[in-house]
C-alpha positions, 0 to 999 in steps of 0.5 A: 492509538486509533487513526482515521485513515483516508488512503495509502501511499506506496513507493517501490525501489529506484531503478539504477540504470548504471547497474545494467538496469538493476532493480526495478523492484516494486509492488504492482497491486495490494489489499489493505486490512485494518483492525480496531484491536490489532487482534481478531477483528481484521477486515478488508476496508469495508467501503472498498469491498476487499478492493485490490489497489493499484501500486507502482505499475509503470516500468522503470518508475518504481520510485514514484509515489502512488496515492490510493484513496479509500472510497470512505475513511476507515478508523482503526488501530492497526493496518496491514498491507497484503501484496497481490502482484509485484515486479521482480521482488515485492519491494515496497515503502508505504504509509497511511494518509490520515490522522490520529483521533 
């Protein structure tokens, strides 16, 4: 089922200060691809021209929710997130902002 997607929400791993500052693991930047058929027609978000999105860049705040909106909504069936940069390990929770059509 296709969705009209307006953006992406990301969140990294919570830093546990009781474990010697363990685990400020987070993705700091990423790209998004999307497809109408989930097979061969994968493209970067057209309106954003292969834009690199900023994710959880603030040290010790990897658990904060970061919202990135596209310049224009895109319609697709499958969405893929490609990590560009990360802190320690590429730990990430993400979801799309949009609705089924």
